[in-house]
Every structure is written in structure tokens, then in C-alpha cells.
C-alpha positions, 0 to 999 in steps of 0.5 A: 499500499502506497505510504500516506506522506511521501518526502522525496528528494527535500531540501530547506534553506535559509538565505541569510546576510552571511550566505545559505544554510542548509537546513535540510539536505535532500531527504527521503523520508515516507509515513506510513498509514497508521504508524508512529514514526520517530524523526530523532537527532540532535538539536539543529538537525532539522527535524523541526525544519522538516516538519513545518515543510510538510506543514507548508510553514516555511517563511522567508528567508527560509525556502524549499529549495527542492524535492516533492512532499506528497500526501496521499498522492497529491504534490503539497507544494503544488497546491495554492494556498487556499487548497493547502489551507483546507488541508492544514488543520484538517487532514494534517495537524500539528502539535507545536513544541510550546504550547502556551505561547502557540494558543491564542492568549485573549480567546478561552481554550473552548472557544479556540477548539470550538472554532475548529469544529465550525471552520472545517466541519461546518458545525453549528455553534451548539454542536461545536460546544459539544464537540469540544467538551467531548475531546476536551474530556478525550485528551484527559482534561477534568472538568471540561466545562470549566477548563473550557472557560479558561485562558491558556495562562490559567493552565499548567504546561501539561494542560496545554499540551493536551488542549493543544492535542485535542485542538490538532485531533478536533477535524480527525487529521490523517497525520499528526506531526508532534514536535517535541510534545513534552517539552518543559513537562515534568516526567510523569506528565511527559508519560501521560502525554506520550501514552495519550498520543499512541491511545488516540492514535490507534483509537483514530487510525491517524499516522504521527510523526513525533519529533525527539531527540529522546531516543528512551521515548522512541523505543517505547512509542514508536513503529520505525525511527528515521535519524537525522543529523545536521540536515540529512537522513542517515538511517531508517529502520523499525525501532526493534532494528535499530535498537538491536543492531544501529548501522550508522556511527551516528546512531551508535553514538546516540543509542550509547548516549542513553543512560542505563543503570545496567553498565558502570558508565552511565552514558556516552556523549556523541563525540564533536559538534554538530557542523555548521549548518553554513556553507556545509561540506559536501560529502556526509556532514557526520565526518568530522565526527566518525571513528570510522571515516574514509575519504569518500566521506568528506566529498561525496554524500552517501545514497541510504542503501538496504542493511536488512528487510525494512533497514537503510542506512546511509554511510560509506564506512557501513557498506565497506564494512559489511562487504569485507565481513566474512561469510557463511 
């Protein structure tokens, strides 16, 4: 079956006074129907920019420099803005990183949700209010009638995030982009939010892209995971395969950086720093940090190749090691 979302050769650039910043470098990515895909990497790896490109919210000085984004077979980049607005929020929804600032501060949260029902589903005021209260209850907000009258500043961070999820799901989207949905929340509330996303995804059948830097979250929630480094997609695999046999040196470093209680060294930071994306090098952008670097890595960007079923990696060193490994 064709994936719900197909991103092909997508590049996003930002034009600055110092030069062009290549934030996303010709990535290919797909999201299957009904799955939860984790998009992981350090800060500055291009995860959020990729999501904003899918949502078509890249604004100057940013621009989509190339590629295509197909949603259920339709190229989103070719649609007029008016048609894209009908898809944005209705069929593709996004939970932003900072829920309190994403909510309108001068409207009660209930009215913000109700407006979505009226705009996208043509509900009457009474029906929109009924559905709003129902949705607030669905995302675990107590006393929905009272909370619907509250403003964002009257709610806790966890409550604001639940409201954002309610807004995202109000129109029954087929694709939900969740950008670091637990940022700034304490551990127990974060766990509740993640459980909520998983349960609502199963209940509605929506595909979810979970953007995070936390591989521990990915291990417990996602079906597949795509790993980004400095704007490049370096590995994509089902979650079990990736944690069992991470193939790219960067992925292996990320896995080693997860705190563990079953070994003497509880955490190994990823070595080096993310390279500047201003006039970025032509090859693999992990080359200067990589213990396995080859000469070709610095000059030619590696293509993704299949390592195993549903496991692809873009790495010359990994491929060279696989070919050189004894068979039998």
C-alpha cells in the first residue's frame, strides 16, 4: 500500500547575510498509514524544519529549495495556498513545541477548539461546543466545562499540551506531526502525554510523526525511526532493528548516549559538535565526528542502501564493513 506521506529529495534553505544555511539536505522519508514514526537527532538536525515543510509553514528567509512532498498522492508543494489551508489543520495537524505560546492568549481554550469544528466541519455553535467538551474529556482534562472557559495562562504546561492535542485531533486528521510534545513537562506528565498520543493514534487510525531528541521515548512509543544529523537523513529502520543493530556511526553514538543503569558508564556523549550548516561540506556531515570516516565520506554524500528488510543506512564505512565481513 502506498505510504500516506512521501517526502522525496526535500531540501530547505535559509538565506542569511552570511550565506545560505542548508537546514535540510535532499532527504527521502515516508510515513505509512496508521504508524508512529520517530524522527530523532540532536538540536539543529533539521527535524522541526522538516515538519514545518510538510505543513508548508516555511517562511522567508527560509524556502523549500527542492523536492516534493506527497500526501495521499497529492503534491502539497504544487497546491495553491487556499487549497493547502483546507488540508492544514483538517487532514494534517501539528502539535507545536511550546503549547502555551502556540495558543491564542486572548481567547478561552474552548472557543479555540470550537472554531476548528465550525471552520473545518461546518458545525453549529451548539454542536461545536458539545464536541469541544467531548474532546477535552477525551484528552484527559478534568471538568471540561470549566476548563473550556479558561485562558492559556490559567492552565499548567501539561494542560496546555493536552489542549493543543485536542485542537490537533478535533478535525480527525489523517497525519499528526508532534514536535517535542513533552518539552518542559515533568516526567510523569510527559509520560501521560505520550500515552495519550499512542492511545489516540490507535483509536483514530491517524499516522503520527513524533519529533524528539529522546531515543528512550522512541523505543517505547514508535513503530519505525528515522535518524537525522545536520540536515541529512542517515538511517531509517523499524524500531527493534535500530536498537538491536544501529548501523550508522551517528546512530550508534546516540544509542550509547542513552542513560543506563546496567553498566558502569551510564552515559557516553556523542563526540564532537554539529557542523555549521552555513556552506556545509558536500559529503557526509558526520565525517568530522566519525571514528570510521573514509576519504570519500568528506566529498560525496552517501546514498541510503538497504542493510536488511526495512532497515536503510547512508554510510560508506558501514557498507564497506558489511562487504568485507566474512560470509558463511
